[in-house]
N, C-alpha and C positions, 0 to 999 in steps of 0.2 A: 504494500500500500504506500502510495506516494504521500509525503508530508504535505505538499501543496500541489494543487492542480487548478488550472484556469481554463474555462471554456468560454469562448466568445459566442454570443447568441445574437443572430441577425434574422430579420424577417421583412417581408413585403417591400422588396426593392423596386418593383414596378418599372424596370428598365432605366432607373435613374443612375446611370453609370457614374456621373459626377459625384453623387453622394456616396455611392458604394466605394469608389476609389478613395475618397477621403477617409472613410471608416477603415479600410484596409491599410492605408498609410499610417493611421494611428495604431492599429493593431500590430504593425511591424515593429513598433517600439515597446511592445509589451511581451513578456515571456508567456505566450499563449501555448497551451498544450493541444487544444482542439477548437474547431469552429463548427457551429451548427447553424444551418440556414433553413428556416421553417416555412419555405414556400413563397409563391408570388414573386418569382424572379423577374418576370416580364409583366408588361401591361401598362399602357398610358404614355410614358416618356418614350422618346424615339431613338434610343440607342440599345436595342435589344441584343444584337450580336456582340457588341463590346461587353455588355453586362454579363451575358451567359459565359463568354470566354473568360472573363475575370473570375467568375464563380468557379469555373472548372479548374483554374490554376490554383485555387485556394486549398485544394485537397481537403474539402470540408465534408461533413455529414449533411446531406441535402435531401429535402423532400419537395414534392410539388404542392402548389396551392390551387385555389379555384381559378386563377388566371391561366395557369397551364391547362386546367380542365377545359376552359373556354376554347383555347387553341386546339385542343384535341377534338372537341365537339364540332368545331368548324371544319377541321381537317377531314374528319370521317363522314361529314355530310349530315350530322345530326341537326345542325342549325345552318343549313346552306343558304338560308334567306338573309343571313346577317349582312351580306354585302349590299343589301338594299336599304340599310339603316345607318345613318351617320352616327348614331349612338354607339354602334358596334365597330366603328372604324379602328379603335386600338387593336382589336383582335384580327380584323381583316387585313390591315396594313402589315402587322407583324407576321402574319402567316405568309404574306408575300415577300417580306424582307429577310426573314430568318434563313440562314443557310441550312442545308439539309442536315449537316452534322449537328448543328446547334438545336434544331428542332427535334431530332432523334434523341439527343441528350435529355431534353425536357420531357419527352414522352416516356423515357425509360426511368424517370425518377419515381420512387415509391411514394405512396400517400402518407405513410407513417413509418417510423423506425424506432427501434429500441436498442439500448446499449447499456453497458455497465462501466462504472468508474469507481474505484475504491469502495467496493461492496454496496454501491448506490445504483439503483435501477432508474434509467431514464426512458421516457417516451417522448417523441417529437411528433406533433401534429400541426396542421395549419389552423383550422377552426377549432375543432375538438376531436376526440377519438371517435365520436359518433358520426360527424359529418364534416367534410372539408370546409364548407361555407357556413358553419355554425358560428355565430358571433357570441363571444363571452366578454362582457364589459366589466371593468373593475368594481363598479357599483352594485353588480348583481350578486350579492353575497350568497343568497340562497341557491342560486343557479350554480355558482362555483362549488359550493358544498355538495350539491347533487352530482355534478360532473365528477368531482374528485372521489366521491364515495364508490365509484365504479372503476377507478384507476388503480391497478395493482402496483404500479411503479412508485418510486419515492419522489421523483421530480417529473413534472409534466411541463414541456416547453410548447408554447403555441404562438400564433400570430393572428392575422386576419382583421382584427378590429382597429388596428393602428394606434392603440393606446399602449403606452409603456407602463407596466405595472407588475407587481408580484404579490402573492398572498400565500398563506398557509391554511390548510383545512384538512381535517381527517388524516393528519400525520403526513400529508403530501404537500410539497411546495409546487406552486404553479408560477411560471415565468412567461411574461409576454414582453419582448424587447421593444415593441413599437414598430413603426414603419420607417425603414431607412429612406425609402423613396418619397413617401407622402406623409410627412410627420405632422402631427397636430400639436406641436409644442410651441415653437417660435420660428420665425422665418429664417431659412438658411442653416438649419441644424438637423442633423441626422441622428436618431437615437439607436443605441444598441445596448445590450446588457452583458455583464460578466458574471458567470457562476464561478465562485472562488471557493475551493476547498482548503481550509486552514484550521488548525487546532481541532481536528476531528469532526468538523461540521462544514456545511455548505452555506455560503453567504451570497447575496445578490448585490451587485453594484450597477446602478443605472447610469449610463453614460450618454453624452451627446457630442457630436463632432460638427464643427462649423465648416461650411463649404460655400461656394459662390454660385447662386442660382442663375447669374447672368450667363454662365457657361452652358446652361440648359437651353436658354433662349437661342443660342447659336445653333443648336441641333434642330430646333423647331424651324429656324429660318432656312436651313439647308435641306430640310426634308421635302420630298416630292409627294405631298399629300394634300388633297383639296378638302374643303369643308371640315377641317379639324379645329377650327377656331374655338368652338365651345369647350373642347377638351383642353386645348392649350390654355384658355383662360382659367379653367378649373384647376389645372395642375400648377400653373405658375402662381396663382393666388395662394394656393395651399402652401407651396414651398416658400414664397416670399412673405406671406402674412402669418404663417403658422396656424391658420384657421381652417375649419372644415369646409372649404369651398366646394369640394367635389360632391359631398352628400347634400350640401345646401342647394347647389344648382340642380342636381338630379331630382330632388324633392320638388323644387320650384317648377322645373320644366314639366314634370308630370301633371302638377296642378294646373299649370298654364294650358297645356294641351287639352285637358279635360274641360277647362272653362271655355275653350274654343270649339268644343263639340266632339273631341275624341272620346270613343267609348271605352278605351283602356284595354281592349282585346289584344292579346298577344304580348302585352307588357312593354313593347318597344315603341318609343315615341315617333310619330310620323316626322319626316325630315323637315317639312315646312315649319312645324311647331317647334322643333328642336332648334332650328336656326333663329326663329323669332324670339324664343325664350332667352337666348344669349343677349339679344339687343335690349330687352326690357328688364332683365335681371339687374338688381342694384349691386354691382360689384364692389362698391365702396362701403356699403352698410348691410352686411349679412351676418346672420348667426345661425348656428345649428346645434341642437341639443340631442345627445344620444337618446334613442328611444328606450 
């Protein structure tokens, strides 16, 4: 048994290569024993190949998230109508731009993994052990207790909700490192967590790394993608303001489309309402509260 052991925990990168690179640069100055990446490597930002290749070089323990699921669904034809909706452009464009090797790497990732360190059992999931896209927020105490009651491992690592938090319940530690790519903390910062074994027990250290969002704008300017403006606005406001612009706009756009006569069938917003919503949404004064 090692006297000390440090695991870097990362999740929800969403093709934000600039933020991920900043995190890895900081980790290079820490004596890390292992890296865990809890899914959603791609999705949203426009540097998917660079991001996937950087992840592969890290020699990390990696699982897939719901964004990789979306890529698979589009690839196998389960949702072949997504190319008709601007709302789904992040999936359609990445399917077109990812190299074959990088796409196969993502498709080969497991949805969960388990491993042992120092007689401690770990499980890594994206949403929860029940569903890849299940959201578990830090304020949901009863839900956390219910989820952990069915986990046999000592430590559960998860992501998906983009909140950085950790808690203990039912003798199990649960750790969510937040979202490297679309963080809801403060503008220009990427969160990650360290699991540190010292003096016979595990501790959690929540970290943030500063990076320059202007470098992301360069990728948007160089990309050959039309009608991506709503997504660019959501993602850049989230990274620059540190606020929940993505969910705030998606919620608003659905309500706007319904107010204009959309029946909500199919769940995807018609393109005309999607583009109109961007023009009337108040990008300077918006708030979003977790449900």
